[in-house]
C-alpha positions as CSV (number, residue, x, y, z in Angstrom):
1,M,0.1,-0.1,0.2
2,R,2.8,2.2,1.0
3,R,4.9,1.4,-2.0
4,T,1.4,2.1,-4.2
5,G,0.6,5.7,-2.6
6,K,4.2,6.6,-3.2
7,R,3.6,5.2,-7.0
8,N,0.7,7.6,-7.2
9,G,2.1,10.3,-5.1
10,S,5.1,10.6,-8.0
11,S,2.3,10.3,-10.9
12,A,0.9,13.2,-9.4
13,E,3.5,15.7,-9.1
14,Q,4.6,14.6,-12.3
15,S,1.2,15.4,-13.8
16,S,1.2,18.4,-12.2
17,T,5.0,19.3,-13.7
18,K,3.9,18.3,-17.0
19,K,0.5,20.7,-16.3
20,E,2.7,23.5,-14.9
21,S,5.3,23.2,-18.1
22,K,2.6,23.0,-20.4
23,E,1.3,26.4,-19.1
24,T,4.7,28.3,-18.8
25,A,5.2,26.8,-22.8
26,T,1.8,28.3,-23.4
27,K,2.3,31.1,-22.1
28,E,5.8,31.7,-23.5
29,I,4.3,31.3,-27.2
30,P,2.0,35.0,-26.9
31,S,4.5,36.9,-25.3
32,Q,7.5,35.8,-28.1
33,F,5.0,36.5,-30.6
34,F,4.1,40.0,-29.4
35,H,7.7,40.6,-28.5
36,L,8.5,39.4,-32.9
37,F,5.6,41.6,-34.0
38,G,4.2,44.0,-31.3
39,F,0.9,42.2,-30.6
40,H,-1.2,39.3,-30.2
41,L,-3.0,36.9,-32.2
42,S,-6.2,38.0,-29.5
43,D,-5.9,41.1,-30.8
44,F,-8.1,40.0,-34.0
45,S,-10.7,37.9,-32.2
46,S,-13.4,40.2,-32.4
47,W,-13.7,44.4,-33.4
48,G,-13.5,45.4,-30.2
49,S,-10.5,43.8,-29.6
50,F,-8.7,45.2,-33.0
51,Q,-10.5,48.8,-32.1
52,R,-8.3,48.9,-29.2
53,L,-5.2,47.9,-30.8
54,L,-5.7,50.4,-33.2
55,H,-6.3,52.6,-30.4
56,R,-3.6,51.3,-28.0
57,P,-1.8,54.4,-26.4
58,T,1.7,54.9,-28.2
59,D,5.0,57.5,-27.3
60,P,4.5,60.1,-30.1
61,S,8.3,60.7,-30.5
62,S,9.2,58.9,-33.2
63,L,6.4,60.4,-35.1
64,G,6.6,63.6,-34.1
65,V,10.3,63.8,-35.8
66,L,8.7,62.1,-38.9
67,R,6.8,64.8,-39.2
68,I,9.6,67.5,-38.3
69,L,11.7,66.0,-40.5
70,Y,8.8,65.9,-44.0
71,G,7.5,69.5,-43.0
72,L,11.2,70.4,-43.7
73,L,11.6,68.5,-47.1
74,M,8.6,69.7,-48.4
75,V,9.8,73.1,-47.1
76,M,12.7,72.3,-49.6
77,D,11.1,70.8,-52.5
78,I,8.0,73.2,-53.3
79,P,10.1,75.8,-55.3
80,Q,11.8,73.2,-56.5
81,E,10.4,70.3,-57.8
82,R,6.9,72.0,-57.1
83,G,7.5,74.6,-59.2
84,M,6.8,77.8,-56.9
85,S,10.3,78.7,-58.8
86,H,9.0,78.8,-62.4
87,A,5.6,78.7,-62.1
88,D,5.0,81.5,-64.2
89,Y,6.7,79.4,-66.7
90,K,4.7,76.6,-65.8
91,W,1.7,78.3,-65.7
92,G,1.1,81.5,-67.3
93,D,0.8,80.9,-70.3
94,E,-2.8,80.6,-71.5
95,D,-2.5,78.9,-75.1
96,E,-0.7,75.8,-73.5
97,C,-2.5,72.9,-73.4
98,R,-2.7,71.1,-70.2
99,F,-3.7,68.1,-69.1
100,P,-5.7,67.4,-65.7
101,L,-6.7,64.3,-64.5
102,F,-10.1,66.3,-64.5
103,D,-11.2,68.1,-67.5
104,F,-13.3,70.5,-65.1
105,L,-9.7,71.9,-63.2
106,S,-7.7,74.7,-64.6
107,P,-5.5,76.8,-63.3
108,L,-5.8,79.9,-61.5
109,P,-4.5,82.9,-62.9
110,I,-0.8,83.1,-62.8
111,A,-0.5,86.0,-59.7
112,W,-3.3,83.3,-57.6
113,M,-1.3,80.1,-58.9
114,Y,1.6,81.9,-56.8
115,V,-0.9,82.0,-54.0
116,V,-1.4,79.3,-54.3
117,Y,2.3,78.0,-53.4
118,L,2.2,80.4,-50.9
119,I,-0.4,78.3,-49.1
120,M,1.1,75.3,-50.0
121,W,4.7,76.4,-48.7
122,M,3.2,77.7,-45.3
123,G,1.4,75.0,-44.7
124,A,4.4,73.0,-44.8
125,L,6.0,75.3,-42.4
126,G,3.4,74.9,-39.7
127,I,3.8,71.2,-40.8
128,M,7.3,71.1,-39.6
129,L,6.8,73.4,-36.4
130,G,3.5,72.0,-35.4
131,L,2.1,75.3,-35.4
132,M,-2.1,74.7,-36.1
133,F,-1.4,71.1,-37.0
134,R,-4.5,70.1,-38.8
135,V,-4.8,74.2,-40.6
136,S,-1.3,73.8,-41.8
137,C,-2.4,70.1,-43.1
138,L,-5.1,71.1,-44.6
139,M,-3.3,74.3,-46.3
140,F,-0.3,71.9,-47.3
141,A,-3.3,68.6,-48.4
142,C,-5.4,70.9,-50.8
143,S,-3.2,72.9,-52.4
144,Y,-0.6,69.8,-53.1
145,W,-3.5,67.8,-54.5
146,Y,-4.5,70.4,-56.4
147,V,-1.3,71.3,-58.4
148,F,-0.8,67.8,-58.9
149,L,-4.0,67.0,-60.3
150,L,-3.8,70.0,-62.5
151,D,-0.8,68.1,-64.7
152,K,-0.7,64.1,-65.7
153,T,2.4,64.9,-67.6
154,V,5.0,65.5,-64.5
155,W,3.5,62.3,-62.1
156,N,5.5,60.2,-60.4
157,N,5.3,58.2,-57.6
158,H,7.3,60.0,-55.5
159,S,4.8,62.9,-55.7
160,Y,2.2,60.7,-54.6
161,L,3.8,59.6,-51.5
162,Y,4.2,62.8,-50.6
163,G,0.3,63.5,-51.1
164,L,-0.5,60.8,-49.5
165,C,1.5,61.0,-46.9
166,S,-0.2,64.7,-46.0
167,L,-3.6,63.1,-45.5
168,L,-2.2,60.6,-43.2
169,L,-1.2,63.5,-41.1
170,L,-4.1,65.5,-41.7
171,F,-5.8,62.4,-39.4
172,S,-2.9,62.2,-37.4
173,D,-1.9,63.5,-34.2
174,A,2.0,64.3,-35.0
175,N,1.7,67.6,-33.3
176,R,1.7,65.7,-29.7
177,Y,5.9,65.5,-29.4
178,W,8.4,68.7,-30.0
179,S,5.8,71.2,-31.4
180,L,4.1,74.9,-31.2
181,D,1.1,73.1,-30.6
182,G,2.2,72.0,-27.8
183,L,3.7,75.0,-26.1
184,W,0.4,76.5,-26.7
185,H,-2.3,74.0,-25.4
186,R,-1.1,71.9,-22.3
187,H,-3.2,68.4,-23.7
188,K,-1.2,68.7,-26.7
189,R,2.4,68.7,-25.2
190,N,3.8,65.1,-24.8
191,A,1.0,63.0,-25.2
192,H,0.2,59.7,-26.7
193,V,-0.8,58.9,-29.8
194,P,-2.9,56.1,-31.0
195,L,-0.6,53.0,-32.4
196,W,-2.8,52.9,-35.6
197,N,-0.6,56.7,-36.4
198,Y,2.4,54.7,-36.9
199,T,0.3,51.7,-38.2
200,L,-0.8,53.4,-41.9
201,F,2.8,54.7,-42.5
202,R,4.6,52.1,-41.5
203,S,2.6,49.9,-43.9
204,Q,2.2,52.9,-46.7
205,F,6.1,52.5,-46.7
206,F,5.7,48.9,-46.5
207,L,3.7,49.0,-49.7
208,V,5.7,51.6,-51.4
209,Y,8.5,48.6,-51.0
210,F,7.2,45.9,-51.6
211,I,4.5,46.3,-53.9
212,A,8.4,48.4,-56.0
213,G,9.6,44.7,-55.4
214,L,6.3,42.9,-57.5
215,K,6.2,45.2,-60.2
216,K,10.3,44.9,-61.2
217,L,9.3,41.0,-61.1
218,D,8.5,41.9,-64.8
219,A,10.5,40.1,-67.6
220,D,12.2,43.7,-68.9
221,W,13.7,44.3,-65.6
222,V,14.8,40.4,-64.7
223,T,16.3,40.9,-67.7
224,G,18.0,43.8,-67.4
225,Y,16.5,46.1,-70.0
226,S,14.8,48.4,-68.3
227,M,17.5,50.5,-67.0
228,Q,20.5,50.4,-69.2
229,K,24.6,51.4,-68.6
230,L,23.4,52.9,-65.2
231,S,26.9,51.0,-64.7
232,E,28.9,54.2,-65.8
233,H,27.8,56.4,-63.2
234,W,30.7,56.5,-60.5
235,V,28.8,55.6,-57.6
236,F,29.0,52.0,-59.1
237,D,32.7,51.7,-59.6
238,P,33.4,49.8,-56.9
239,F,31.4,47.1,-58.0
240,T,33.0,47.6,-61.7
241,W,36.7,46.2,-60.0
242,L,34.9,43.2,-60.0
243,L,32.3,42.4,-62.6
244,S,32.1,44.0,-66.3
245,N,29.7,47.2,-67.1
246,D,27.0,44.9,-68.0
247,L,26.8,42.5,-65.2
248,V,26.7,45.6,-63.1
249,D,23.8,46.4,-64.8
250,L,22.3,43.5,-64.9
251,W,23.1,42.1,-61.1
252,V,23.5,44.9,-59.2
253,V,21.3,47.6,-60.6
254,H,18.0,45.3,-61.6
255,R,18.1,42.0,-59.9
256,G,20.0,44.3,-56.8
257,G,17.4,46.9,-56.7
258,L,14.7,43.9,-57.1
259,A,15.9,42.7,-54.1
260,I,16.5,45.6,-52.1
261,D,12.5,46.4,-52.7
262,L,11.4,43.0,-52.4
263,F,12.8,42.9,-48.8
264,I,14.2,45.4,-47.4
265,G,10.5,46.1,-45.9
266,Y,10.8,42.7,-44.0
267,I,14.3,43.4,-43.1
268,L,12.9,46.9,-41.7
269,F,10.4,45.5,-39.7
270,F,12.2,43.0,-37.1
271,D,14.8,44.1,-34.3
272,K,17.4,42.0,-35.2
273,T,17.6,42.6,-39.1
274,R,16.4,46.6,-38.7
275,I,20.2,47.7,-38.8
276,I,20.8,45.5,-41.9
277,G,17.8,46.8,-43.4
278,I,18.6,50.5,-43.0
279,I,22.4,50.1,-43.9
280,F,21.1,48.1,-47.2
281,G,18.5,51.4,-47.6
282,G,20.3,54.0,-46.7
283,S,23.0,53.4,-49.0
284,F,20.9,52.1,-51.8
285,H,18.7,55.4,-51.4
286,L,22.1,57.7,-51.5
287,M,22.9,56.0,-54.5
288,N,19.9,57.2,-55.9
289,S,19.8,60.5,-54.5
290,Q,23.2,60.6,-57.0
291,I,22.2,59.1,-60.2
292,F,18.7,60.1,-60.3
293,S,17.1,63.7,-60.7
294,I,14.5,63.1,-58.5
295,G,14.4,65.4,-55.7
296,M,13.5,65.1,-52.2
297,F,12.5,61.6,-52.5
298,P,15.8,59.8,-51.4
299,W,16.3,61.9,-49.0
300,M,12.1,61.3,-47.5
301,M,12.7,57.5,-48.0
302,L,16.1,58.2,-45.4
303,A,14.0,60.0,-42.9
304,T,11.3,58.0,-43.5
305,M,12.9,54.9,-42.4
306,P,13.4,55.5,-38.3
307,I,9.8,55.1,-38.3
308,F,10.1,51.2,-37.8
309,C,12.3,51.4,-35.6
310,H,10.2,51.6,-31.4
311,V,8.8,54.0,-31.3
312,D,10.6,56.1,-28.6
313,W,13.6,56.1,-29.8
314,P,14.0,59.9,-30.2
315,R,13.0,60.0,-25.8
316,R,15.9,58.0,-25.1
317,L,18.6,59.9,-27.6
318,F,17.2,63.5,-25.9
319,S,17.3,61.9,-22.4
320,A,20.9,61.2,-23.3
321,F,21.9,64.7,-24.1
322,P,23.0,67.0,-21.2
323,Q,20.8,69.0,-19.1
324,C,21.7,72.2,-19.8
325,L,19.8,71.3,-23.1
326,E,16.8,70.7,-21.8
327,R,14.7,74.4,-22.8
328,V,15.7,73.5,-26.7
329,L,14.8,69.3,-26.3
330,P,11.9,67.8,-26.3
331,L,10.2,66.7,-23.3
332,S,12.1,63.3,-21.8
333,G,9.1,62.3,-19.2
334,Q,6.6,60.0,-19.6
335,P,3.6,60.5,-22.4
336,Q,0.6,62.2,-21.0
337,K,-2.7,60.8,-21.8
338,N,-4.7,61.3,-25.1
339,P,-8.5,60.9,-25.4
340,H,-8.1,59.4,-29.0
341,C,-6.2,56.5,-27.0
342,L,-8.1,53.8,-25.6
343,Y,-6.6,52.6,-22.1
344,S,-7.5,50.0,-19.8
345,K,-10.1,50.7,-17.0
346,E,-7.1,50.4,-14.3
347,E,-5.5,53.5,-16.2
348,V,-9.0,55.1,-16.4
349,K,-10.2,54.5,-13.0
350,P,-8.3,57.2,-11.5
351,D,-9.2,59.9,-13.4
352,D,-13.1,58.5,-12.4
353,E,-12.8,58.7,-9.4
354,S,-11.2,62.7,-9.3
355,S,-14.1,65.2,-8.0
356,P,-15.9,66.7,-10.6
357,T,-15.7,70.1,-9.3
358,Q,-11.6,69.6,-10.1
359,S,-12.5,69.3,-13.3
360,S,-13.2,72.4,-16.2
361,P,-15.6,71.6,-19.1
362,A,-13.0,71.5,-21.4
363,E,-11.1,68.6,-19.5
364,S,-14.1,66.7,-19.1
365,S,-14.9,67.3,-22.9
366,R,-11.3,65.4,-23.4
367,A,-11.5,62.7,-21.3
368,V,-10.0,58.8,-21.8
369,R,-11.7,56.5,-22.5
370,S,-11.4,52.6,-22.1
371,Q,-14.1,51.9,-24.5
372,P,-14.3,52.8,-28.3
373,S,-16.5,55.6,-29.1
374,F,-17.8,56.9,-32.6
375,Y,-14.3,58.2,-33.1
376,H,-12.3,55.2,-32.5
377,R,-14.8,53.3,-34.9
378,M,-14.4,55.6,-37.4
379,A,-10.9,56.1,-37.1
380,S,-10.9,52.5,-37.0
381,I,-12.6,52.0,-40.7
382,G,-10.7,55.0,-41.7
383,C,-7.8,52.6,-41.4
384,V,-9.0,49.3,-42.8
385,L,-10.3,51.1,-46.1
386,Y,-7.3,53.1,-46.1
387,L,-4.9,49.8,-46.1
388,A,-7.7,48.2,-48.3
389,T,-7.7,51.1,-50.9
390,Q,-3.4,51.0,-51.5
391,C,-3.4,47.5,-52.0
392,F,-5.7,47.6,-54.5
393,L,-5.2,50.6,-56.7
394,P,-1.6,49.4,-57.7
395,Y,-3.7,46.5,-59.2
396,S,-6.7,48.3,-60.2
397,H,-5.7,48.6,-63.7
398,F,-8.8,45.9,-65.0
399,V,-10.9,48.6,-63.8
400,T,-10.1,52.1,-65.4
401,K,-8.7,50.1,-69.3
402,G,-9.2,53.4,-71.0
403,Y,-5.6,54.6,-69.1
404,N,-3.7,51.9,-70.1
405,N,-1.4,51.5,-72.7
406,W,1.7,49.7,-73.5
407,T,2.3,50.0,-69.5
408,N,-1.2,49.9,-66.8
409,G,-2.4,53.3,-66.3
410,L,-1.1,56.3,-65.6
411,Y,2.6,56.4,-64.0
412,G,2.9,57.7,-60.9
413,Y,0.6,55.6,-58.7
414,S,1.7,51.9,-59.1
415,W,4.8,51.8,-57.7
416,D,6.2,50.7,-60.6
417,M,9.6,52.7,-60.3
418,M,11.9,53.0,-63.1
419,V,10.5,49.6,-64.5
420,H,9.8,51.6,-67.6
421,S,12.2,53.3,-69.9
422,W,10.6,55.2,-73.2
423,S,12.5,56.8,-76.1
424,T,10.6,59.2,-78.6
425,Q,11.8,59.1,-82.2
426,H,8.9,61.0,-83.8
427,I,5.8,62.2,-83.5
428,R,3.6,63.4,-86.5
429,I,0.3,65.3,-85.9
430,T,-1.7,65.6,-89.0
431,Y,-4.7,68.4,-89.4
432,V,-7.5,68.3,-92.6
433,D,-9.5,71.2,-93.1
434,K,-13.1,69.8,-93.6
435,D,-14.5,72.7,-95.3
436,S,-11.4,73.4,-97.8
437,G,-10.1,69.8,-97.8
438,K,-6.8,71.4,-96.8
439,E,-4.1,68.6,-95.1
440,G,-0.7,70.1,-93.5
441,Y,1.2,69.2,-90.1
442,L,1.3,70.8,-86.8
443,N,4.5,70.9,-84.9
444,P,4.3,68.4,-82.1
445,D,5.3,71.3,-79.3
446,A,3.1,74.0,-80.5
447,W,0.9,74.1,-77.9
448,T,2.8,72.5,-75.0
449,R,6.7,72.9,-73.1
450,G,7.9,70.0,-74.9
451,G,7.6,67.2,-72.6
452,K,6.5,64.0,-74.3
453,R,4.9,61.8,-71.7
454,W,1.0,63.0,-73.1
455,C,2.0,61.1,-76.3
456,A,2.2,57.7,-74.3
457,H,-1.3,57.5,-73.1
458,A,-4.5,57.4,-75.4
459,D,-6.4,60.0,-72.6
460,M,-3.8,62.6,-73.1
461,V,-3.6,62.2,-76.7
462,K,-7.4,63.0,-76.5
463,Q,-7.1,66.2,-74.7
464,Y,-4.4,67.5,-76.6
465,A,-6.7,66.8,-79.4
466,R,-9.9,68.5,-78.1
467,C,-7.2,71.5,-77.2
468,I,-5.4,71.9,-80.6
469,E,-9.1,71.8,-82.5
470,Q,-9.9,74.9,-79.9
471,R,-6.8,76.4,-80.5
472,L,-7.2,76.2,-84.7
473,K,-10.1,78.1,-84.7
474,N,-8.0,80.9,-84.0
475,F,-6.5,80.2,-87.5
476,N,-10.3,80.1,-89.3
477,I,-10.0,76.4,-89.0
478,T,-13.8,75.8,-87.5
479,R,-13.7,71.8,-88.8
480,T,-11.4,69.6,-88.4
481,E,-9.8,66.3,-88.1
482,L,-6.8,65.1,-86.4
483,Y,-4.3,62.1,-87.3
484,F,-2.0,61.6,-84.3
485,D,1.3,59.3,-85.5
486,V,3.1,58.5,-82.6
487,W,6.7,56.2,-82.8
488,R,8.3,54.9,-79.7
489,S,10.1,52.3,-78.1
490,L,9.9,51.2,-74.4
491,N,12.7,49.1,-72.8
492,D,15.4,49.3,-76.2
493,R,12.5,47.5,-78.5
494,F,11.9,48.2,-82.1
495,Q,10.8,51.5,-82.5
496,Q,7.0,51.0,-83.2
497,R,3.7,53.1,-83.6
498,M,1.1,53.6,-80.4
499,F,-2.2,54.4,-81.8
500,D,-3.4,54.0,-85.3
501,P,-2.9,56.8,-87.7
502,T,-5.6,56.3,-89.6
503,V,-8.6,57.7,-87.1
504,D,-9.4,60.4,-86.7
505,I,-8.6,61.7,-83.1
506,L,-11.3,64.1,-82.2
507,T,-14.1,61.6,-83.3
508,A,-12.4,58.4,-81.6
509,D,-13.9,56.7,-78.6
510,W,-12.2,56.8,-75.4
511,H,-13.7,56.0,-71.6
512,P,-11.6,55.7,-68.5
513,F,-13.5,52.5,-67.8
514,K,-12.9,50.5,-71.5
515,A,-10.0,49.4,-73.4
516,T,-8.7,51.9,-76.1
517,P,-9.8,50.3,-80.2
518,W,-7.1,52.9,-81.4
519,L,-4.4,52.1,-79.5
520,K,-1.4,49.8,-81.2
521,P,-0.3,46.4,-79.4
522,L,3.1,46.5,-78.0
523,L,5.2,43.7,-80.4
524,T,6.1,42.0,-77.4
525,D,7.1,38.9,-79.7
526,L,9.9,40.8,-81.0
527,S,10.8,41.4,-77.8
528,D,13.9,38.5,-78.3
529,W,15.2,40.8,-81.4
530,R,17.0,43.3,-78.7
531,E,20.4,41.2,-78.0
532,R,21.2,41.0,-81.7
533,L,19.7,44.9,-82.6
534,D,22.4,45.7,-79.4
535,E,24.8,43.7,-81.5
536,I,24.5,45.5,-84.7
537,E,24.8,48.8,-82.8
538,K,28.1,48.1,-81.3
539,K,28.9,47.3,-84.1
540,I,28.0,50.5,-86.6
541,Y,29.2,52.6,-83.6
542,D,32.7,51.4,-83.3
543,K,32.8,51.8,-86.6
544,S,31.9,55.6,-87.1
545,N,31.2,57.9,-83.9
546,I,29.1,60.5,-86.8
547,T,26.7,56.9,-88.0
548,D,23.6,57.2,-85.9
549,V,20.9,53.7,-86.1
550,T,17.3,53.7,-85.3
551,F,15.5,50.1,-85.3
552,I,11.7,50.6,-86.4
553,A,8.9,47.8,-86.9
554,D,5.6,48.5,-88.5
555,F,2.1,46.8,-89.0
556,P,0.7,44.8,-92.2
557,G,-1.0,48.0,-94.4
558,L,0.5,50.8,-92.7
559,T,2.6,53.0,-94.4
560,L,5.7,55.2,-93.1
561,E,6.5,58.1,-94.2
562,N,10.5,59.8,-93.5
563,F,12.0,63.1,-95.0
564,I,16.0,62.4,-94.9
565,Q,17.6,65.7,-94.2
566,G,19.9,67.3,-96.8
567,E,23.5,66.2,-94.6
568,L,22.7,62.8,-94.4
569,N,23.3,61.9,-97.6
570,D,24.6,58.2,-96.9
571,T,21.4,56.8,-95.3
572,K,20.5,52.9,-95.8
573,L,17.6,50.9,-95.0
574,T,17.7,47.6,-94.5
575,V,15.1,45.0,-94.2
576,L,15.5,42.6,-91.3
577,K,12.3,41.0,-91.5
578,G,9.0,41.0,-93.6
579,Q,8.5,42.6,-96.7
580,V,8.0,46.5,-98.0
581,T,7.9,48.6,-100.7
582,V,9.4,51.7,-101.0
583,D,8.1,54.5,-103.3
584,F,9.1,58.5,-104.0
585,P,5.9,60.9,-104.0
586,E,8.0,63.0,-106.3
587,N,9.1,60.2,-108.7
588,E,6.6,57.6,-108.5
589,E,8.6,55.4,-111.2
590,T,11.6,54.6,-108.9
591,A,9.6,52.3,-106.6
592,V,10.5,49.3,-105.3
593,T,10.1,45.9,-103.2
594,L,12.3,44.9,-100.3
595,S,12.4,41.7,-98.8
596,E,14.2,40.2,-95.6
597,G,18.1,40.9,-95.7
598,Q,17.6,43.1,-98.6
599,V,19.0,47.1,-98.4
600,Y,18.7,50.3,-100.4
601,Q,20.2,53.7,-100.7
602,I,17.7,56.0,-99.8
603,P,18.5,59.4,-101.7
604,A,18.4,62.6,-99.1
605,N,16.5,65.8,-99.3
606,M,13.2,63.9,-100.4
607,F,10.4,62.4,-99.1
608,H,9.8,58.6,-98.7
609,N,6.8,56.4,-98.3
610,V,7.8,52.7,-96.9
611,R,4.7,50.3,-96.8
612,T,4.7,47.7,-95.1
613,I,3.3,44.4,-97.0
614,S,3.9,41.3,-95.8
615,D,1.3,39.3,-93.6
616,T,3.5,39.8,-90.6
617,P,5.2,43.6,-88.9
618,S,8.5,44.3,-90.7
619,C,11.0,44.8,-88.8
620,L,13.8,47.9,-90.7
621,M,17.0,49.5,-89.7
622,Y,17.7,52.7,-90.7
623,V,21.9,53.6,-91.1
624,F,22.0,57.7,-91.0
625,R,26.0,58.7,-92.3
626,N,26.3,62.3,-91.4
627,T,29.0,62.8,-94.5
628,T,29.2,66.2,-94.2
629,E,29.6,66.3,-90.7
630,E,32.6,63.7,-91.1
631,A,34.4,65.7,-93.6
632,L,34.2,68.6,-91.5
633,Y,35.9,66.3,-88.2
634,S,38.4,65.2,-90.6
635,E,39.6,68.6,-91.6
636,L,39.1,69.6,-87.8
637,S,43.0,68.3,-87.1
638,T,44.3,70.6,-89.9
639,Y,42.8,73.5,-88.1
640,E,43.6,73.1,-85.2
641,Q,47.5,72.9,-86.2
642,E,46.7,76.4,-88.2
643,V,45.0,77.9,-85.5
644,K,48.9,77.0,-83.6
645,D,50.8,78.0,-86.2
646,F,49.1,80.9,-86.3
647,E,49.0,81.9,-83.0
648,K,52.9,81.5,-83.4
649,K,53.4,84.2,-86.1
650,R,50.8,86.7,-84.1
651,E,53.3,86.5,-81.2
652,Q,56.2,87.1,-83.6
653,S,54.0,90.4,-85.4
654,L,54.1,87.9,-88.8
655,A,50.2,88.1,-88.9
656,T,47.2,90.1,-88.3
657,D,43.9,88.7,-87.1
658,S,42.7,89.1,-90.8
659,D,44.5,86.3,-91.4
660,H,43.0,84.2,-88.7
661,P,42.1,80.3,-90.9
662,E,38.2,80.6,-89.1
663,A,37.6,83.6,-92.0
664,K,38.9,80.7,-94.4
665,N,36.6,77.8,-93.6
666,P,34.0,79.8,-91.2
667,E,32.6,75.8,-90.7
668,V,35.4,73.9,-89.8
669,A,36.1,77.4,-86.8
670,K,32.4,76.7,-85.6
671,L,32.7,73.6,-85.0
672,W,36.1,73.5,-83.5
673,H,34.4,76.6,-81.4
674,Q,31.7,74.3,-80.0
675,V,34.4,71.1,-79.6
676,T,36.7,73.2,-77.6
677,E,34.1,75.0,-75.5
678,K,32.9,71.4,-74.2
679,K,35.9,70.1,-73.6
680,N,37.0,73.2,-71.2
681,Q,33.8,72.8,-70.2
682,V,34.8,69.2,-69.2
683,E,37.7,69.9,-67.8
684,Y,36.5,72.7,-65.9
685,N,33.9,70.5,-63.8
686,A,36.4,67.7,-63.6
687,N,38.9,70.0,-61.6
688,L,36.3,71.6,-59.1
689,T,37.4,71.1,-55.4
690,A,35.1,69.6,-53.4
691,I,34.1,73.3,-51.7
692,E,33.6,74.7,-55.2
693,R,31.3,72.4,-55.9
694,A,29.3,72.9,-53.0
695,E,29.4,76.4,-53.7
696,K,28.2,76.4,-56.9
697,F,25.2,74.0,-55.4
698,L,24.3,76.3,-52.6
699,M,24.4,79.9,-55.1
700,H,22.0,77.5,-57.4
701,K,19.3,76.7,-54.6
702,Y,20.0,80.0,-53.1
703,R,18.4,81.6,-56.7
704,T,15.8,79.3,-57.0
705,F,14.6,80.2,-53.6
706,T,15.1,83.5,-54.2
707,R,13.5,83.7,-57.6
708,G,10.3,81.9,-56.2
709,F,9.7,83.9,-53.1
710,T,10.4,87.5,-55.7
711,M,7.6,85.9,-57.5
712,V,5.5,85.4,-54.9
713,R,6.1,88.8,-54.2
714,V,5.2,90.0,-57.9
715,A,2.2,87.8,-57.2
716,L,1.0,89.4,-53.9
717,Q,1.7,93.2,-55.1
718,S,0.1,92.6,-58.6
719,I,-2.9,91.7,-56.4
720,I,-3.2,94.3,-53.6
721,M,-2.9,96.8,-56.2
722,R,-5.0,95.4,-58.7
723,D,-2.2,95.9,-61.2
724,S,-1.6,93.3,-64.2
725,F,1.1,90.7,-63.3
726,E,3.2,91.3,-65.8
727,S,3.9,95.6,-65.1
728,V,4.9,94.6,-61.9
729,F,6.7,91.7,-63.2
730,N,8.2,94.2,-65.6
731,R,9.3,96.4,-62.9
732,T,10.7,94.4,-60.3
733,L,12.6,92.8,-63.8
734,A,14.1,96.3,-64.3
735,D,15.5,96.1,-60.2
736,H,17.4,92.7,-60.8
737,D,19.4,91.0,-63.0
738,L,17.6,88.9,-66.4
739,D,20.1,86.6,-66.7
740,F,19.0,85.2,-62.6
741,F,15.1,85.2,-63.5
742,E,16.0,83.2,-66.6
743,S,18.8,80.5,-65.4
744,V,16.3,79.3,-63.0
745,S,14.0,78.4,-65.1
746,S,16.4,77.0,-67.4
């Protein structure tokens, strides 16, 4: 019996030990999960738990630093990329055709456009200082999105991202730390913020990285055709010690960029890998700042990387500073409660027990809660809808089919950064006067600023056609037809037509939710030709630096009309694939038929038509050789020696200025001056010291900012004095250097 009892007792102890270890293990699992992710799975067990998670009290310091950095970068961005310094060039021409997202949007008079920029800049400054924070965010967001939506031709992903951040800040409590609002309103000073403030920012920048990585899974990016010859930039010099330029372009630029975008968000999220993400991500953004002219985008991405760190990192950093700096540094104590957060009953209880007579009505209205209110429910719904929208928009192109061309949607909100590189070979706009039957050609840049973004999007081509129709009425052409023949290349493919040149764009159907019927498809079946085209191009350029080559593909039944300039008197047309006919309108008897592999000499100073007669698209190669320029270059070395001999004779008083070789051969002299000037400029830039480069950079920025605010003053004076903007501008111009106003805009 004793032995049995001992066994029973032992088994009871063992079962108790197993039970305790099991409970300990179950307790350790959620604690490890929370330490890794920052929340429990039970936080998603119900809608109420989810609301409490989103509104969990969180340290405001990291969000406050993000607000300051964002506002500072926008203060610097507005006179530059947003265009305040050159708004008169961008918006001052009333006859210029515009490309807004919605046709009812139009620019204000130029003086009031400068007021819009001033409001935007003041809003950015208020965001940075945390001054009248909601009003500042509203000023900035409204003016920013107005200017952004006015012109689709300058859209890009980072400009869209800046606008999203302004909306996130508008609804956040980012002024609860190190803000002027906190100095004047005690309840806003060093107060908690809801967790969703951080969740939205972290999720937004995670999506920027991750979706950009998913977009880079495109075959053109993976195979290295999206961005070529970047390896020639000095930032890649360390890689070229080990790899050839082609391998650097493929493995470092393309596949390395793919890996960073795809995984950097995950690496920044976890504590143990975050330092690796900061090193690689920081290097990535710094390299981008040197390679591309993309404004503040690299610095914005650098400024937002700390948002992935622990939320109290600035507080811990500032607490290590000497006490003598306490007056200029933010508070390092624990944050106070914020009614926008949800607290546990234990945290709320002490306030509930306080006497009502000790609280003012304002303080009572700001009482903290443990149960969700209408605000908390709406904020939670808003968070879910915002994140769902951001996940959906980059892949919403099956809805907005009218904006799809060779690429999906308008560039700027899909995070397909740098995936597509374009080159434009030719744009021809033909008008037909229906009343007289007269046909003519229009300069494609007649009513635009010369940017080519519009010609790659059917919606903008339609807008431009409508605008041209109105402008032609000033020339007594009231009933017209417009035909657009646009030749472009995507990612180093053949140059080909984008739109059907036989369709009148004015009467052509276009709808934002329907596919564009007059869009010609991208000839992806010819993508494999790119490697062969690169080899042909390299061989041609190795032989001569004054020879140019163009590869063209055209659809069956269509005709290419081309004109060869006089100096290109050695132009050859080679058929790489298919069959074409070549005829000359001035001499129809010289028409010839060319098949694959045949070469034909094209005469200069004459129009010729190339019509594809094969059942499949034709592939052509034009090789242009400028024999006039070749002759000039051949005489250049002789001319240089003559100039040296002349200088020696003039020093010896054996020659006068009238004996200068320039008088004998002015064309060679002109080329010599161009080559010499370019060579001297390259040598000058190469010999600049670091201090001289910094001085040049800062002077350019100074002149940009000065011009922007000078033009704002001109606009305000014209509005207050009820005088025209032009007259006030001319009076101001008389007090300034004309070169100063032109240099910044250029």
